[in-house]
PyMOL Python script that loads the backbone (N, CA, C, O; Angstrom):
from pymol import cmd

cmd.read_pdbstr("""\
ATOM      1  N   UNK A   1     122.091  69.261-117.565  1.00  0.00           N
ATOM      2  CA  UNK A   1     121.757  69.182-118.967  1.00  0.00           C
ATOM      3  C   UNK A   1     123.048  69.178-119.791  1.00  0.00           C
ATOM      4  O   UNK A   1     123.952  69.966-119.515  1.00  0.00           O
ATOM      5  N   UNK A   2     123.148  68.292-120.811  1.00  0.00           N
ATOM      6  CA  UNK A   2     124.393  68.223-121.583  1.00  0.00           C
ATOM      7  C   UNK A   2     124.560  69.447-122.485  1.00  0.00           C
ATOM      8  O   UNK A   2     123.610  70.169-122.789  1.00  0.00           O
ATOM      9  N   UNK A   3     125.802  69.642-122.893  1.00  0.00           N
ATOM     10  CA  UNK A   3     126.078  70.741-123.825  1.00  0.00           C
ATOM     11  C   UNK A   3     125.452  70.422-125.171  1.00  0.00           C
ATOM     12  O   UNK A   3     125.382  69.258-125.564  1.00  0.00           O
ATOM     13  N   UNK A   4     125.000  71.440-125.874  1.00  0.00           N
ATOM     14  CA  UNK A   4     124.441  71.245-127.213  1.00  0.00           C
ATOM     15  C   UNK A   4     125.551  71.369-128.235  1.00  0.00           C
ATOM     16  O   UNK A   4     126.369  72.286-128.164  1.00  0.00           O
ATOM     17  N   UNK A   5     125.581  70.453-129.182  1.00  0.00           N
ATOM     18  CA  UNK A   5     126.590  70.531-130.228  1.00  0.00           C
ATOM     19  C   UNK A   5     126.112  71.466-131.330  1.00  0.00           C
ATOM     20  O   UNK A   5     124.924  71.516-131.648  1.00  0.00           O
ATOM     21  N   UNK A   6     127.044  72.199-131.901  1.00  0.00           N
ATOM     22  CA  UNK A   6     126.761  73.056-133.040  1.00  0.00           C
ATOM     23  C   UNK A   6     126.747  72.190-134.285  1.00  0.00           C
ATOM     24  O   UNK A   6     127.601  71.317-134.438  1.00  0.00           O
ATOM     25  N   UNK A   7     125.784  72.417-135.183  1.00  0.00           N
ATOM     26  CA  UNK A   7     125.747  71.686-136.453  1.00  0.00           C
ATOM     27  C   UNK A   7     126.888  72.190-137.322  1.00  0.00           C
ATOM     28  O   UNK A   7     127.002  73.391-137.568  1.00  0.00           O
ATOM     29  N   UNK A   8     127.735  71.277-137.789  1.00  0.00           N
ATOM     30  CA  UNK A   8     128.923  71.662-138.549  1.00  0.00           C
ATOM     31  C   UNK A   8     128.569  72.412-139.826  1.00  0.00           C
ATOM     32  O   UNK A   8     129.242  73.377-140.187  1.00  0.00           O
ATOM     33  N   UNK A   9     127.513  71.973-140.512  1.00  0.00           N
ATOM     34  CA  UNK A   9     127.119  72.625-141.759  1.00  0.00           C
ATOM     35  C   UNK A   9     126.661  74.047-141.525  1.00  0.00           C
ATOM     36  O   UNK A   9     126.979  74.938-142.311  1.00  0.00           O
ATOM     37  N   UNK A  10     125.918  74.271-140.455  1.00  0.00           N
ATOM     38  CA  UNK A  10     125.429  75.606-140.129  1.00  0.00           C
ATOM     39  C   UNK A  10     126.581  76.505-139.705  1.00  0.00           C
ATOM     40  O   UNK A  10     126.606  77.693-140.028  1.00  0.00           O
ATOM     41  N   UNK A  11     127.523  75.938-138.987  1.00  0.00           N
ATOM     42  CA  UNK A  11     128.683  76.699-138.513  1.00  0.00           C
ATOM     43  C   UNK A  11     129.476  77.260-139.701  1.00  0.00           C
ATOM     44  O   UNK A  11     130.002  78.372-139.636  1.00  0.00           O
ATOM     45  N   UNK A  12     129.556  76.476-140.789  1.00  0.00           N
ATOM     46  CA  UNK A  12     130.299  76.908-141.972  1.00  0.00           C
ATOM     47  C   UNK A  12     129.513  77.906-142.820  1.00  0.00           C
ATOM     48  O   UNK A  12     130.109  78.725-143.520  1.00  0.00           O
ATOM     49  N   UNK A  13     128.189  77.846-142.765  1.00  0.00           N
ATOM     50  CA  UNK A  13     127.367  78.652-143.671  1.00  0.00           C
ATOM     51  C   UNK A  13     126.892  79.984-143.111  1.00  0.00           C
ATOM     52  O   UNK A  13     126.598  80.901-143.879  1.00  0.00           O
ATOM     53  N   UNK A  14     126.811  80.111-141.802  1.00  0.00           N
ATOM     54  CA  UNK A  14     126.235  81.316-141.203  1.00  0.00           C
ATOM     55  C   UNK A  14     127.205  81.996-140.255  1.00  0.00           C
ATOM     56  O   UNK A  14     127.976  81.344-139.552  1.00  0.00           O
ATOM     57  N   UNK A  15     127.149  83.334-140.252  1.00  0.00           N
ATOM     58  CA  UNK A  15     127.928  84.140-139.311  1.00  0.00           C
ATOM     59  C   UNK A  15     126.959  85.087-138.623  1.00  0.00           C
ATOM     60  O   UNK A  15     125.901  85.407-139.166  1.00  0.00           O
ATOM     61  N   UNK A  16     127.321  85.535-137.425  1.00  0.00           N
ATOM     62  CA  UNK A  16     126.445  86.422-136.666  1.00  0.00           C
ATOM     63  C   UNK A  16     127.036  87.834-136.673  1.00  0.00           C
ATOM     64  O   UNK A  16     128.231  88.018-136.440  1.00  0.00           O
ATOM     65  N   UNK A  17     126.187  88.825-136.943  1.00  0.00           N
ATOM     66  CA  UNK A  17     126.629  90.219-136.929  1.00  0.00           C
ATOM     67  C   UNK A  17     126.670  90.721-135.493  1.00  0.00           C
ATOM     68  O   UNK A  17     126.218  90.038-134.573  1.00  0.00           O
ATOM     69  N   UNK A  18     127.209  91.908-135.310  1.00  0.00           N
ATOM     70  CA  UNK A  18     127.297  92.486-133.983  1.00  0.00           C
ATOM     71  C   UNK A  18     125.941  92.736-133.362  1.00  0.00           C
ATOM     72  O   UNK A  18     125.785  92.663-132.144  1.00  0.00           O
ATOM     73  N   UNK A  19     124.944  93.036-134.210  1.00  0.00           N
ATOM     74  CA  UNK A  19     123.605  93.310-133.696  1.00  0.00           C
ATOM     75  C   UNK A  19     122.784  92.037-133.495  1.00  0.00           C
ATOM     76  O   UNK A  19     121.633  92.104-133.062  1.00  0.00           O
ATOM     77  N   UNK A  20     123.374  90.868-133.808  1.00  0.00           N
ATOM     78  CA  UNK A  20     122.687  89.600-133.570  1.00  0.00           C
ATOM     79  C   UNK A  20     121.967  89.025-134.767  1.00  0.00           C
ATOM     80  O   UNK A  20     121.338  87.972-134.665  1.00  0.00           O
ATOM     81  N   UNK A  21     122.048  89.705-135.912  1.00  0.00           N
ATOM     82  CA  UNK A  21     121.437  89.157-137.127  1.00  0.00           C
ATOM     83  C   UNK A  21     122.338  88.062-137.686  1.00  0.00           C
ATOM     84  O   UNK A  21     123.522  87.990-137.356  1.00  0.00           O
ATOM     85  N   UNK A  22     121.766  87.209-138.536  1.00  0.00           N
ATOM     86  CA  UNK A  22     122.520  86.108-139.108  1.00  0.00           C
ATOM     87  C   UNK A  22     122.795  86.405-140.574  1.00  0.00           C
ATOM     88  O   UNK A  22     121.878  86.694-141.343  1.00  0.00           O
ATOM     89  N   UNK A  23     124.084  86.330-140.958  1.00  0.00           N
ATOM     90  CA  UNK A  23     124.475  86.568-142.343  1.00  0.00           C
ATOM     91  C   UNK A  23     124.573  85.244-143.081  1.00  0.00           C
ATOM     92  O   UNK A  23     124.891  84.213-142.490  1.00  0.00           O
ATOM     93  N   UNK A  24     124.293  85.284-144.384  1.00  0.00           N
ATOM     94  CA  UNK A  24     124.420  84.090-145.215  1.00  0.00           C
ATOM     95  C   UNK A  24     124.927  84.494-146.591  1.00  0.00           C
ATOM     96  O   UNK A  24     124.874  85.663-146.973  1.00  0.00           O
ATOM     97  N   UNK A  25     125.419  83.503-147.327  1.00  0.00           N
ATOM     98  CA  UNK A  25     125.873  83.708-148.694  1.00  0.00           C
ATOM     99  C   UNK A  25     124.675  83.497-149.613  1.00  0.00           C
ATOM    100  O   UNK A  25     123.776  82.723-149.287  1.00  0.00           O
ATOM    101  N   UNK A  26     124.655  84.173-150.747  1.00  0.00           N
ATOM    102  CA  UNK A  26     123.562  83.981-151.701  1.00  0.00           C
ATOM    103  C   UNK A  26     123.804  82.726-152.541  1.00  0.00           C
ATOM    104  O   UNK A  26     124.944  82.299-152.728  1.00  0.00           O
ATOM    105  N   UNK A  27     122.729  82.153-153.036  1.00  0.00           N
ATOM    106  CA  UNK A  27     122.806  80.931-153.840  1.00  0.00           C
ATOM    107  C   UNK A  27     123.106  81.256-155.303  1.00  0.00           C
ATOM    108  O   UNK A  27     123.078  82.418-155.708  1.00  0.00           O
ATOM    109  N   UNK A  28     123.390  80.227-156.085  1.00  0.00           N
ATOM    110  CA  UNK A  28     123.592  80.313-157.543  1.00  0.00           C
ATOM    111  C   UNK A  28     124.886  80.992-157.961  1.00  0.00           C
ATOM    112  O   UNK A  28     124.945  81.589-159.036  1.00  0.00           O
ATOM    113  N   UNK A  29     125.925  80.914-157.133  1.00  0.00           N
ATOM    114  CA  UNK A  29     127.195  81.531-157.514  1.00  0.00           C
ATOM    115  C   UNK A  29     128.314  80.491-157.531  1.00  0.00           C
ATOM    116  O   UNK A  29     129.484  80.851-157.405  1.00  0.00           O
ATOM    117  N   UNK A  30     127.979  79.208-157.686  1.00  0.00           N
ATOM    118  CA  UNK A  30     129.014  78.183-157.618  1.00  0.00           C
ATOM    119  C   UNK A  30     129.476  77.661-158.964  1.00  0.00           C
ATOM    120  O   UNK A  30     130.681  77.530-159.182  1.00  0.00           O
ATOM    121  N   UNK A  31     128.582  77.364-159.856  1.00  0.00           N
ATOM    122  CA  UNK A  31     128.998  76.813-161.145  1.00  0.00           C
ATOM    123  C   UNK A  31     128.019  77.254-162.225  1.00  0.00           C
ATOM    124  O   UNK A  31     126.997  77.876-161.937  1.00  0.00           O
ATOM    125  N   UNK A  32     128.343  76.924-163.466  1.00  0.00           N
ATOM    126  CA  UNK A  32     127.596  77.378-164.651  1.00  0.00           C
ATOM    127  C   UNK A  32     127.509  78.909-164.630  1.00  0.00           C
ATOM    128  O   UNK A  32     126.429  79.487-164.750  1.00  0.00           O
ATOM    129  N   UNK A  33     128.661  79.542-164.476  1.00  0.00           N
ATOM    130  CA  UNK A  33     128.698  81.002-164.381  1.00  0.00           C
ATOM    131  C   UNK A  33     128.829  81.666-165.745  1.00  0.00           C
ATOM    132  O   UNK A  33     128.653  82.879-165.857  1.00  0.00           O
ATOM    133  N   UNK A  34     129.139  80.884-166.795  1.00  0.00           N
ATOM    134  CA  UNK A  34     129.356  81.482-168.119  1.00  0.00           C
ATOM    135  C   UNK A  34     128.082  82.070-168.700  1.00  0.00           C
ATOM    136  O   UNK A  34     128.135  83.056-169.436  1.00  0.00           O
ATOM    137  N   UNK A  35     126.947  81.483-168.381  1.00  0.00           N
ATOM    138  CA  UNK A  35     125.691  81.990-168.949  1.00  0.00           C
ATOM    139  C   UNK A  35     125.034  83.073-168.101  1.00  0.00           C
ATOM    140  O   UNK A  35     123.995  83.616-168.475  1.00  0.00           O
ATOM    141  N   UNK A  36     125.649  83.389-166.949  1.00  0.00           N
ATOM    142  CA  UNK A  36     125.077  84.428-166.092  1.00  0.00           C
ATOM    143  C   UNK A  36     125.739  85.766-166.400  1.00  0.00           C
ATOM    144  O   UNK A  36     126.935  85.835-166.685  1.00  0.00           O
ATOM    145  N   UNK A  37     124.939  86.821-166.337  1.00  0.00           N
ATOM    146  CA  UNK A  37     125.450  88.165-166.608  1.00  0.00           C
ATOM    147  C   UNK A  37     126.436  88.593-165.518  1.00  0.00           C
ATOM    148  O   UNK A  37     126.350  88.143-164.375  1.00  0.00           O
ATOM    149  N   UNK A  38     127.364  89.460-165.889  1.00  0.00           N
ATOM    150  CA  UNK A  38     128.348  89.973-164.933  1.00  0.00           C
ATOM    151  C   UNK A  38     127.662  90.666-163.774  1.00  0.00           C
ATOM    152  O   UNK A  38     128.070  90.516-162.622  1.00  0.00           O
ATOM    153  N   UNK A  39     126.618  91.425-164.076  1.00  0.00           N
ATOM    154  CA  UNK A  39     125.873  92.147-163.040  1.00  0.00           C
ATOM    155  C   UNK A  39     125.259  91.166-162.035  1.00  0.00           C
ATOM    156  O   UNK A  39     125.289  91.399-160.827  1.00  0.00           O
ATOM    157  N   UNK A  40     124.707  90.075-162.552  1.00  0.00           N
ATOM    158  CA  UNK A  40     124.093  89.083-161.672  1.00  0.00           C
ATOM    159  C   UNK A  40     125.144  88.429-160.777  1.00  0.00           C
ATOM    160  O   UNK A  40     124.919  88.249-159.580  1.00  0.00           O
ATOM    161  N   UNK A  41     126.293  88.075-161.360  1.00  0.00           N
ATOM    162  CA  UNK A  41     127.352  87.440-160.572  1.00  0.00           C
ATOM    163  C   UNK A  41     127.885  88.390-159.499  1.00  0.00           C
ATOM    164  O   UNK A  41     128.214  87.968-158.390  1.00  0.00           O
ATOM    165  N   UNK A  42     127.965  89.660-159.839  1.00  0.00           N
ATOM    166  CA  UNK A  42     128.439  90.659-158.880  1.00  0.00           C
ATOM    167  C   UNK A  42     127.463  90.782-157.711  1.00  0.00           C
ATOM    168  O   UNK A  42     127.877  90.859-156.554  1.00  0.00           O
ATOM    169  N   UNK A  43     126.172  90.801-158.017  1.00  0.00           N
ATOM    170  CA  UNK A  43     125.135  90.878-156.984  1.00  0.00           C
ATOM    171  C   UNK A  43     125.158  89.647-156.085  1.00  0.00           C
ATOM    172  O   UNK A  43     124.994  89.755-154.870  1.00  0.00           O
ATOM    173  N   UNK A  44     125.361  88.478-156.686  1.00  0.00           N
ATOM    174  CA  UNK A  44     125.364  87.236-155.915  1.00  0.00           C
ATOM    175  C   UNK A  44     126.588  87.107-155.008  1.00  0.00           C
ATOM    176  O   UNK A  44     126.589  86.292-154.086  1.00  0.00           O
ATOM    177  N   UNK A  45     127.619  87.896-155.259  1.00  0.00           N
ATOM    178  CA  UNK A  45     128.818  87.850-154.439  1.00  0.00           C
ATOM    179  C   UNK A  45     128.620  88.465-153.073  1.00  0.00           C
ATOM    180  O   UNK A  45     129.358  88.151-152.139  1.00  0.00           O
ATOM    181  N   UNK A  46     127.630  89.339-152.940  1.00  0.00           N
ATOM    182  CA  UNK A  46     127.396  90.027-151.674  1.00  0.00           C
ATOM    183  C   UNK A  46     126.707  89.115-150.667  1.00  0.00           C
ATOM    184  O   UNK A  46     125.920  88.242-151.034  1.00  0.00           O
ATOM    185  N   UNK A  47     127.014  89.332-149.404  1.00  0.00           N
ATOM    186  CA  UNK A  47     126.327  88.602-148.339  1.00  0.00           C
ATOM    187  C   UNK A  47     125.001  89.295-148.046  1.00  0.00           C
ATOM    188  O   UNK A  47     124.820  90.471-148.361  1.00  0.00           O
ATOM    189  N   UNK A  48     124.084  88.559-147.445  1.00  0.00           N
ATOM    190  CA  UNK A  48     122.789  89.125-147.069  1.00  0.00           C
ATOM    191  C   UNK A  48     122.380  88.549-145.722  1.00  0.00           C
ATOM    192  O   UNK A  48     123.002  87.605-145.233  1.00  0.00           O
ATOM    193  N   UNK A  49     121.344  89.108-145.125  1.00  0.00           N
ATOM    194  CA  UNK A  49     120.895  88.590-143.833  1.00  0.00           C
ATOM    195  C   UNK A  49     119.771  87.584-144.039  1.00  0.00           C
ATOM    196  O   UNK A  49     119.048  87.626-145.035  1.00  0.00           O
ATOM    197  N   UNK A  50     119.644  86.695-143.092  1.00  0.00           N
ATOM    198  CA  UNK A  50     118.596  85.680-143.121  1.00  0.00           C
ATOM    199  C   UNK A  50     117.270  86.348-142.759  1.00  0.00           C
ATOM    200  O   UNK A  50     117.230  87.225-141.895  1.00  0.00           O
ATOM    201  N   UNK A  51     116.198  85.940-143.411  1.00  0.00           N
ATOM    202  CA  UNK A  51     114.872  86.487-143.114  1.00  0.00           C
ATOM    203  C   UNK A  51     114.451  86.081-141.704  1.00  0.00           C
ATOM    204  O   UNK A  51     114.866  85.045-141.185  1.00  0.00           O
ATOM    205  N   UNK A  52     113.620  86.921-141.101  1.00  0.00           N
ATOM    206  CA  UNK A  52     113.139  86.691-139.734  1.00  0.00           C
ATOM    207  C   UNK A  52     112.422  85.340-139.622  1.00  0.00           C
ATOM    208  O   UNK A  52     112.521  84.661-138.600  1.00  0.00           O
ATOM    209  N   UNK A  53     111.704  84.961-140.677  1.00  0.00           N
ATOM    210  CA  UNK A  53     110.939  83.706-140.692  1.00  0.00           C
ATOM    211  C   UNK A  53     111.855  82.494-140.556  1.00  0.00           C
ATOM    212  O   UNK A  53     111.497  81.512-139.905  1.00  0.00           O
ATOM    213  N   UNK A  54     113.051  82.562-141.176  1.00  0.00           N
ATOM    214  CA  UNK A  54     113.966  81.421-141.186  1.00  0.00           C
ATOM    215  C   UNK A  54     114.904  81.381-139.987  1.00  0.00           C
ATOM    216  O   UNK A  54     115.554  80.364-139.742  1.00  0.00           O
ATOM    217  N   UNK A  55     114.980  82.477-139.238  1.00  0.00           N
ATOM    218  CA  UNK A  55     115.894  82.507-138.097  1.00  0.00           C
ATOM    219  C   UNK A  55     115.553  81.433-137.067  1.00  0.00           C
ATOM    220  O   UNK A  55     116.447  80.905-136.407  1.00  0.00           O
ATOM    221  N   UNK A  56     114.278  81.107-136.925  1.00  0.00           N
ATOM    222  CA  UNK A  56     113.850  80.081-135.978  1.00  0.00           C
ATOM    223  C   UNK A  56     114.399  78.710-136.301  1.00  0.00           C
ATOM    224  O   UNK A  56     114.589  77.888-135.405  1.00  0.00           O
ATOM    225  N   UNK A  57     114.660  78.449-137.592  1.00  0.00           N
ATOM    226  CA  UNK A  57     115.233  77.164-137.997  1.00  0.00           C
ATOM    227  C   UNK A  57     116.742  77.128-137.791  1.00  0.00           C
ATOM    228  O   UNK A  57     117.312  76.069-137.526  1.00  0.00           O
ATOM    229  N   UNK A  58     117.379  78.270-137.913  1.00  0.00           N
ATOM    230  CA  UNK A  58     118.841  78.318-137.864  1.00  0.00           C
ATOM    231  C   UNK A  58     119.365  78.424-136.440  1.00  0.00           C
ATOM    232  O   UNK A  58     120.389  77.822-136.115  1.00  0.00           O
ATOM    233  N   UNK A  59     118.683  79.178-135.587  1.00  0.00           N
ATOM    234  CA  UNK A  59     119.173  79.405-134.223  1.00  0.00           C
ATOM    235  C   UNK A  59     119.401  78.117-133.420  1.00  0.00           C
ATOM    236  O   UNK A  59     120.404  78.036-132.712  1.00  0.00           O
ATOM    237  N   UNK A  60     118.525  77.110-133.493  1.00  0.00           N
ATOM    238  CA  UNK A  60     118.804  75.872-132.742  1.00  0.00           C
ATOM    239  C   UNK A  60     120.060  75.146-133.219  1.00  0.00           C
ATOM    240  O   UNK A  60     120.658  74.386-132.458  1.00  0.00           O
ATOM    241  N   UNK A  61     120.466  75.372-134.471  1.00  0.00           N
ATOM    242  CA  UNK A  61     121.673  74.732-134.990  1.00  0.00           C
ATOM    243  C   UNK A  61     122.933  75.398-134.471  1.00  0.00           C
ATOM    244  O   UNK A  61     124.011  74.804-134.491  1.00  0.00           O
ATOM    245  N   UNK A  62     122.796  76.640-134.002  1.00  0.00           N
ATOM    246  CA  UNK A  62     123.931  77.397-133.462  1.00  0.00           C
ATOM    247  C   UNK A  62     123.649  77.715-132.000  1.00  0.00           C
ATOM    248  O   UNK A  62     123.129  78.789-131.698  1.00  0.00           O
ATOM    249  N   UNK A  63     123.981  76.806-131.087  1.00  0.00           N
ATOM    250  CA  UNK A  63     123.610  76.982-129.674  1.00  0.00           C
ATOM    251  C   UNK A  63     124.133  78.266-129.039  1.00  0.00           C
ATOM    252  O   UNK A  63     123.553  78.744-128.064  1.00  0.00           O
ATOM    253  N   UNK A  64     125.222  78.837-129.572  1.00  0.00           N
ATOM    254  CA  UNK A  64     125.756  80.053-128.973  1.00  0.00           C
ATOM    255  C   UNK A  64     124.867  81.258-129.249  1.00  0.00           C
ATOM    256  O   UNK A  64     125.136  82.344-128.735  1.00  0.00           O
ATOM    257  N   UNK A  65     123.802  81.092-130.055  1.00  0.00           N
ATOM    258  CA  UNK A  65     122.839  82.161-130.297  1.00  0.00           C
ATOM    259  C   UNK A  65     121.654  82.087-129.350  1.00  0.00           C
ATOM    260  O   UNK A  65     121.042  83.106-129.032  1.00  0.00           O
ATOM    261  N   UNK A  66     121.331  80.884-128.903  1.00  0.00           N
ATOM    262  CA  UNK A  66     120.113  80.680-128.110  1.00  0.00           C
ATOM    263  C   UNK A  66     120.263  81.186-126.696  1.00  0.00           C
ATOM    264  O   UNK A  66     119.327  81.088-125.902  1.00  0.00           O
TER     265      UNK A  66
END
""", "prot")
cmd.dss("prot")
cmd.show_as("cartoon", "prot")
cmd.util.cbc("prot")
cmd.orient("prot")
């Protein structure tokens, strides 16, 4: 069976924690930041984990997880 290639976009967007969870960046922190509150921008700066429901879509893109 051939090696599976990692999706380049997924490789850049997701990281794996030590316990095997997948980390992601939050959305809405790229542009049009002047109208957003400081508190909101600060919250959006933090990383979060991917929901269990979405992990099934992401894992095939990262063969080193499967």
